ZAVO-628261 format. One line per field, with one value per residue: residue in one letter; chain; y, z negated, x negated of N, C-alpha, C in turn. Coordinates in pm, whole numbers, plus 32768, in hexadecimal, padded with zeros to 4 digits. Layout:
type <- a	... $
mol <- A	... $
n_Y <- Y	... $
n_Z <- Z	... $
n_X <- X	... $
ca_Y <- Y	... $
ca_Z <- Z	... $
ca_X <- X	... $
c_Y <- Y	... $
c_Z <- Z	... $
c_X <- X	... $
This chain:
type <- m	l	f	s	l	q	d	v	s	v	d	r	g	g	r	p	v	l	r	d	l	s	l	e	i	p	e	g	a	t	a	i	v	g	p	s	g	v	g	k	s	t	l	l	r	l	l	n	r	l	a	d	p	d	a	g	a	v	y	y	r	r	r	d	v	c	s	l	d	p	l	a	l	r	r	e	v	a	l	v	p	q	l	p	a	l	l	p	g	t	v	a	d	n	l	r	f	a	a	r	l	a	g	r	d	v	d	g	e	v	l	d	r	v	g	l	d	a	s	f	a	d	r	i	a	t	r	l	s	v	g	e	q	q	r	a	m	l	a	r	t	l	v	q	q	p	s	v	l	l	l	d	e	p	t	s	a	l	d	p	d	a	r	d	a	v	e	a	t	l	r	r	l	r	a	e	l	g	l	a	t	v	l	v	t	h	d	p	a	q	a	e	r	l	a	d	r	a	v	r	l	e	a	p $
mol <- A	A	A	A	A	A	A	A	A	A	A	A	A	A	A	A	A	A	A	A	A	A	A	A	A	A	A	A	A	A	A	A	A	A	A	A	A	A	A	A	A	A	A	A	A	A	A	A	A	A	A	A	A	A	A	A	A	A	A	A	A	A	A	A	A	A	A	A	A	A	A	A	A	A	A	A	A	A	A	A	A	A	A	A	A	A	A	A	A	A	A	A	A	A	A	A	A	A	A	A	A	A	A	A	A	A	A	A	A	A	A	A	A	A	A	A	A	A	A	A	A	A	A	A	A	A	A	A	A	A	A	A	A	A	A	A	A	A	A	A	A	A	A	A	A	A	A	A	A	A	A	A	A	A	A	A	A	A	A	A	A	A	A	A	A	A	A	A	A	A	A	A	A	A	A	A	A	A	A	A	A	A	A	A	A	A	A	A	A	A	A	A	A	A	A	A	A	A	A	A	A	A	A	A $
n_Y <- 7F89	80DC	81D7	8200	8278	82AB	82EA	8405	8559	86B5	8804	8958	8A98	8A6C	89EC	88BD	880F	8716	85EF	84E3	8436	8312	825F	81AC	81B4	8122	80A3	8132	8200	82F2	83BC	84D4	8558	8657	8769	88C6	891E	8839	87BE	8746	879E	87BC	86B2	864C	86D2	865E	8570	8586	8609	8720	8784	8723	8639	8692	85CB	8464	8391	837F	82AF	8252	816F	80B1	8124	8202	834F	8415	83B1	83CE	847F	85C7	865C	859D	84F6	85A4	85BB	84BF	849F	856F	86B3	8757	8893	894C	8A43	8AAB	8ACA	8B3D	8B88	8CC4	8D03	8C24	8B04	8A33	8A86	8A5A	8943	88F3	8953	88B0	87B8	87D2	87DD	86D9	8651	85F5	85CA	8690	8600	85CA	8598	85F8	86DA	8694	85C1	863F	86BC	87A2	8846	8847	8951	89DE	89DE	8ABF	8B8D	8C99	8C43	8CB3	8D38	8C8D	8BF8	8BAA	8A9D	8A32	8A76	89CE	88D4	88F5	8900	87F7	877C	87E0	8765	8657	863E	8602	84FD	847A	8380	8393	846B	857F	862B	8759	87D3	87FC	8869	8935	8A45	8A5D	8A84	89C6	8947	8952	88C6	87C7	8787	877A	86AB	85D8	85CA	8575	8476	83F9	8403	835F	826B	8245	8262	81E0	8260	828F	833B	843A	84EF	8621	86A3	8764	870B	860D	8594	85BD	8524	8425	841B	841D	8373	8232	81FB	829F	8372	8403	852B	85B6	86CB	86E6 $
n_Z <- 8000	8059	7FD2	7E99	7DE3	7CA1	7BEF	7C04	7BAD	7BEF	7B92	7BE4	7B7A	7AC0	7B57	7BDF	7CC6	7D2A	7CB6	7BE6	7CAD	7D5B	7E33	7F45	8024	813A	81DE	831B	83E3	835D	8343	8292	826E	8275	8202	81D4	809A	7FFD	7F8C	802C	807F	7F83	7F2B	7FDE	7F89	7E94	7ED2	7EFD	7E21	7E29	7DA3	7C69	7BD5	7AF4	7A63	7A68	7B56	7C53	7D47	7E07	7EF0	7E25	7D4F	7C41	7C8B	7BDD	7B5D	7C09	7CA2	7CFB	7DD9	7E6E	7EAB	7F4E	802B	8095	80B0	816A	818F	828C	82C5	82F2	8376	842C	8383	83AD	837B	8382	84A1	858E	8637	861D	8533	8479	8489	8430	832A	82B5	82D5	822F	8133	811B	811F	8213	836F	848E	8567	86B2	876B	8711	875F	8860	881B	87B6	888D	88EA	89AD	89BC	89C9	8917	8824	87FE	87F4	8757	8640	85DB	86B2	8761	8808	8756	876E	87C1	86E0	8626	8681	8660	854B	8516	857D	84CA	83E2	8426	842E	832C	831A	82C4	8249	8242	82C0	8259	82C9	82E1	835E	8465	8562	855D	858A	8694	87FB	88EB	89AB	892E	8846	88B2	890A	881A	8799	884A	881B	870D	8724	87BB	870F	8642	86C9	8720	863E	856F	849F	8380	8360	82C8	8304	82E4	834A	83D2	84A5	852E	8628	865D	858F	85EC	86CC	8664	858A	84E4	8433	836F	8259	81AF	80FD	8006	7F60	7E02 $
n_X <- 7FAD	7FC7	800A	80AF	81BB	8237	834C	8336	8333	834C	8342	837C	8359	8423	84E0	8559	8494	8444	84E0	84CD	8461	8426	835E	82D4	81C7	8157	8029	7FC2	8094	815E	827E	82F7	8428	8529	85FC	8598	8503	8523	844D	838A	8285	8214	8211	8153	806D	8045	7FCF	7EBE	7E67	7E74	7F3D	7FCA	80AF	81BD	822D	8220	816B	806C	7FE6	7ECD	7E7A	7E99	7E18	7E28	7E51	7E05	7D2D	7C60	7B4E	7B9A	7B2A	7A9E	7B74	7C0B	7B69	7B7E	7C90	7D1E	7DA7	7E55	7EB9	7FF1	7FCE	7EB1	7D78	7C71	7B14	7A5F	798F	78F1	7981	78CB	7845	7910	7926	7828	7830	78F9	787D	779B	7817	786B	7782	7720	76BC	7712	77F4	77B0	7875	7961	79F9	7A4D	7AF2	7BD2	7C36	7BB5	7AC2	7954	7905	799D	7920	787D	792C	79E6	7A97	7B87	7BEA	7C59	7D76	7EA9	7EEB	7DF3	7D5E	7DD8	7D88	7C76	7C73	7CBA	7BD4	7B14	7B6C	7B48	7A34	79EB	7A25	7B20	7C09	7D14	7E0A	7EBE	7FCA	8055	8166	80E6	810A	81C0	819F	816D	818F	8259	81A8	80AB	80EC	8120	801F	7F8D	8016	7FDA	7EC8	7EC9	7F3D	7E78	7D9B	7DF0	7E00	7CF5	7C4F	7CCD	7D50	7E1B	7F52	8017	8126	81C5	82F5	8403	848A	8537	8510	8401	8399	83DD	8339	8235	8217	822D	82F1	83EF	8434	8538	8568	863D	86DD	8693 $
ca_Y <- 8000	8155	8229	81DA	82DC	826C	8345	8485	85D5	8732	887E	89D5	8B08	8A3B	89AE	883A	87FF	8685	85BC	8451	83FD	8299	8251	816A	81DC	80BC	80C9	8153	8289	830B	8446	8504	85B6	8692	87F9	8919	892E	87BC	878D	86F7	87C9	879C	8624	863A	8705	8600	84FA	8597	8656	87B1	879C	86AE	8635	86AE	8549	83F8	8370	8370	8250	8249	80E8	8071	816B	827C	83BD	8466	8375	83E1	8505	860C	8683	8523	84CB	85FC	859C	8441	84B6	85FB	86FC	87B8	88E8	897A	8AAD	8A9D	8B1A	8B33	8BEA	8D20	8CCB	8BCF	8A7D	89E5	8AAC	8A15	88B5	88E0	8969	8836	874B	87E6	87B8	8647	8616	85AC	8614	86AA	859E	8612	857B	8619	8737	8647	856E	868F	86F9	881F	8828	8871	89E3	8A17	89E5	8B45	8BF2	8CC9	8BED	8CFD	8D71	8C24	8BF2	8B61	8A0F	8A11	8A7B	8957	8865	890E	88D4	8765	8759	87FD	86FC	85D6	863D	85C6	846E	8449	8309	83B7	84F6	85B5	868F	87AA	881F	882C	88AA	898C	8ACD	8A51	8A7B	8939	8910	893D	8858	8747	876C	8750	8626	8578	85BB	8524	83EB	83C4	83EF	82E8	81F5	8235	825E	8190	82B2	8293	83C4	845D	8568	866B	86E9	8776	86E3	857B	8567	85B6	84AF	83AF	841A	8415	831B	81AD	81F8	8324	837C	8481	8565	860D	8720	869B $
ca_Z <- 8000	8062	7F5F	7E4C	7D81	7C3E	7B96	7C0B	7BA4	7BF8	7B83	7C06	7B45	7A7B	7BB6	7C0B	7D54	7D3A	7C39	7BD6	7D31	7D6B	7EC3	7F76	80AB	8166	8240	839D	83F6	831C	8347	8227	82B1	8222	8211	8185	800C	7FB5	7F4D	8087	8075	7EFC	7F2B	8026	7F37	7E27	7F01	7EEE	7DA7	7E30	7D36	7C16	7BA7	7A67	7A27	7AC7	7B82	7CE2	7D5F	7E8D	7EFE	7DA2	7CE7	7C12	7CC1	7B70	7B32	7C75	7CB0	7D5D	7E53	7EBC	7EDE	7FBA	80A4	80CB	80CE	8192	81B2	82F8	829F	8357	83C2	842B	831F	83D2	8340	83E4	84E9	8601	861B	85EC	84A7	842A	8484	83DA	82A0	8286	82CE	81B7	80BD	8114	8126	8292	83E6	84E8	85D2	8730	87BE	86C9	87AD	88CA	87E0	87A0	890B	8905	89EA	896D	89C9	88A5	87AE	87EF	87F5	86D4	861D	85C6	8730	87AF	87FE	86DE	878B	87BE	8654	85DF	86A7	861C	84C1	8518	858D	844B	8385	844E	840E	82A8	832B	826C	8276	8244	82DF	822A	832F	82AD	83CC	84AE	85E2	854D	85BB	871D	8868	8912	89ED	88C8	87F0	88F8	890C	8794	8782	8897	87D1	8695	874C	87E7	8699	85FB	8718	872C	85BD	850F	842C	834C	835E	8288	834A	82B8	83B9	83CA	8528	8539	86A8	864D	853B	8643	8727	8623	8515	84EB	83D7	8339	81D6	81A9	8079	7FEF	7EEA	7D85 $
ca_X <- 8000	7F76	802E	8124	81E5	828D	8398	82EF	837F	82FF	8391	8339	83A5	849A	853D	8527	8471	8456	8517	84CF	844E	83D6	834F	825D	819D	80F8	7FC4	7FFB	80C3	81DE	82AF	834E	8481	8591	8608	853D	851D	853F	83D3	8336	81F9	81E7	81F1	80D6	7FFF	802D	7F88	7E2C	7E52	7E80	7F9C	7FE2	813B	81DA	824A	8210	80E3	8053	7F7B	7E93	7E42	7EA8	7DCD	7E68	7E02	7DCF	7CAF	7BFF	7B14	7BEF	7AE5	7A86	7BF7	7C37	7B1D	7BB2	7D1E	7D0B	7E20	7E54	7F2A	8051	7F8E	7E20	7D30	7BE4	7ABB	7A22	791E	7910	79B3	7858	7830	7976	7905	77B2	785C	793E	781B	774A	7866	7876	76FE	7718	7698	7783	7806	77AA	78EB	79DC	7A4C	7A8C	7B5C	7C4B	7C61	7B6E	7A40	78E0	78F7	79E6	78C9	7845	7997	7A11	7B09	7C02	7C18	7C99	7E07	7ED2	7EDE	7D64	7D34	7E08	7D30	7BF6	7C88	7CB0	7B47	7ACE	7B95	7B0F	79A6	79DA	7A43	7B8B	7C52	7DA2	7E2C	7F3D	7FEA	80C4	81A5	8070	812A	8235	8181	813D	81F1	8268	8131	8043	811C	810A	7F8F	7F63	804F	7F8A	7E4A	7EE0	7F51	7DF7	7D47	7E1F	7DDC	7C64	7C0B	7D17	7D74	7EA3	7F87	8095	8150	823C	8336	8494	84BB	853F	84D8	8370	837F	83E3	82C7	81B3	8214	826B	8363	840E	8474	8583	857A	86AF	86CA	86A9 $
c_Y <- 807E	81B0	81EE	8248	829A	82D5	83CF	84FA	864B	87A5	88F4	8A49	8ADF	89F8	8926	883A	876C	864F	8523	8408	8382	8276	8204	8191	8178	80F5	80E5	81E4	8298	839F	845F	8570	85E9	8728	8844	8918	88AF	877D	873C	871C	87AE	870A	860C	8663	86AC	858E	8509	85FA	86EB	87E0	871A	86AE	865F	862F	84E0	83E9	835F	8315	8254	81C5	80A7	80B1	81EA	82F3	8413	842C	838D	846F	8552	862E	860A	84F0	8520	85ED	851E	844E	854B	863A	875E	8812	8913	89E5	8A9C	8AFB	8B0D	8BA3	8C4C	8CDF	8C71	8B4B	8A26	8A06	8A63	8981	889C	88F3	88EA	87C3	8757	87BB	8721	8603	85C5	8607	862A	8641	85E9	85FD	85B1	867B	86EE	85F5	85BD	86DC	8781	87FE	886A	8908	8A24	8A26	8A72	8BB3	8C1A	8C87	8C3B	8D3F	8D08	8C34	8B9E	8ACA	89E1	8A15	89FE	88DE	8878	88E7	883C	8739	876F	8792	8679	85CC	85F8	8531	843B	83C6	8322	844B	8515	862E	86DB	8803	8853	8872	8912	8A18	8ACE	8A54	89EA	88FD	88F3	88CD	87D2	8723	873B	86C5	85BB	855F	8561	8491	83AB	83A9	8373	8269	81DB	821E	820B	81DC	8298	8324	83CA	84E7	85A3	86B6	86FA	873D	864B	8546	855D	853F	8430	83A7	83F6	83AF	8295	81A6	8286	8314	8403	84AE	85BB	865F	86D0	86C6 $
c_Z <- 8000	7FE9	7F1B	7DE6	7D24	7BE2	7B8F	7C04	7BA9	7BEB	7BAE	7BD6	7B01	7AD6	7BE1	7CA1	7D7C	7CB4	7C3E	7C5C	7D2A	7DFF	7EE2	8006	80D9	81C0	82C6	83A2	83BD	8329	82CE	8265	824F	8235	81BC	80F2	7FBF	7F7C	7FA7	807A	7FEB	7EF2	7F6D	7FD0	7EBF	7E51	7EFC	7E7E	7DBD	7DD0	7CE7	7BE6	7B15	7A1B	7A93	7AF5	7C19	7CF3	7DF1	7E97	7E76	7D33	7CC2	7C40	7C52	7B38	7B97	7C76	7D1B	7DDF	7EAB	7EF9	7F55	8038	80E6	80F8	80EB	81BF	8223	82E4	8315	83B1	83BB	83C6	8338	8391	83AB	8424	855A	85D4	85E4	855A	844C	841D	8428	8347	8268	8278	8251	813A	80AA	8115	81A4	82FE	843B	8556	8657	8789	8782	8717	881D	8894	87CD	881D	8927	8943	899A	8966	8952	882A	8794	87F0	8768	86B1	8615	8644	878C	87A9	8783	86F6	8789	8730	8609	8603	866C	8589	84B7	8524	850B	83E3	83A5	8432	8388	82A6	82C7	82A0	827C	8267	82A7	8282	8304	831D	842D	8531	85D6	8584	864F	8782	8898	8953	8988	8868	8831	88F9	8885	8775	87CD	8851	8758	86B8	8775	876F	864D	8644	8715	86A6	8554	8492	8401	8349	830F	82BA	8308	8330	839B	8445	8534	85BB	86A0	85F6	858F	869D	86E2	85B2	8532	8498	83A1	82B1	81D2	8117	8077	7F71	7E6C	7D40 $
c_X <- 7FA8	7F8E	80A8	8140	824A	82C8	8357	8351	8320	8361	833C	8391	8426	84FF	8506	850C	847C	8485	851D	84C1	83F4	83D5	82CF	8244	8136	808C	8007	8024	8150	8200	8308	83A6	84EA	8594	85A2	8567	8539	84C0	8378	82A2	81C1	81C0	816A	805F	7FE2	7FD0	7EF1	7E0A	7E3D	7EEC	7FA7	8073	8147	81FB	823A	8180	80E0	7FDA	7F50	7E49	7E2E	7E55	7E19	7E14	7DC6	7D4D	7C3F	7BCA	7B62	7BA7	7AC8	7B08	7C21	7BE4	7B51	7C43	7D2B	7D8D	7E04	7ECE	7F7F	8015	7EF7	7DE0	7C9B	7B93	7A8A	79A8	794C	794E	7943	783A	7892	7955	788E	77D7	789D	78DD	77C5	7796	786B	77EE	76E8	76DF	7714	7783	780C	7823	796B	7A33	7A94	7B00	7BDD	7C76	7C26	7AE7	79D0	78D0	793D	798D	7899	78AF	79BE	7A95	7B8C	7C37	7C56	7D30	7E2D	7EC6	7E4D	7D2F	7D60	7DB2	7CA4	7BFF	7C7E	7C1E	7AFA	7AF0	7B50	7A7A	798C	79FD	7AAB	7BC4	7CE8	7DAE	7EB6	7F5B	8067	80FB	813B	808E	8199	821E	815D	81AF	81F5	81ED	80C3	806B	8100	8076	7F5E	7F9A	8000	7F04	7E5D	7EF5	7ECB	7D9C	7D70	7DF4	7D45	7C20	7C52	7D3F	7E05	7ED1	8008	80BA	81CB	8274	83CA	84D9	84C0	8504	8440	8349	8380	8369	8244	81AA	8256	82EA	8377	8452	84BA	8590	85F6	8693	86E5	8729 $
């Protein structure tokens, strides 16, 4: 089992976000779907300890995440946010930064894997289109060689063409690298395209 949540509750500002949630997420590709405000992104953040539950427990491959080093866990279980958050400088600067954090060298094929040619390495990251920035974010994440990608509405800010390109990249990465994925989306059609199974969240 990839992740298991047992009786998990999370409150924010005195309001329940998740309440007594028990859920198993197997290996492979899973989508978390549902309307805004039901705790989809909060659930995702629990999986690599960007947030901790107020009650209950979260397990990653049968290990309680609270027993794991958060930084090591986040390199192995990497979150790709809804909006790109690239650092100032070139795409290559971003890749080298991520590689240093993980104690690794930059994979020379990583840009090709996300559908960007080698010329993108010298381009200023913040001047790319939003779709190109999202693929650069994926490249920066892959440099750390994660085994799980947590994808928080990764195409919600993109036009249809850019969305299709990012989705194609995600399918290719899963096929080539065998990455497990947990995708948060409000779009059931996207869940069908990118996941083997879907879990629907409702308001607590």
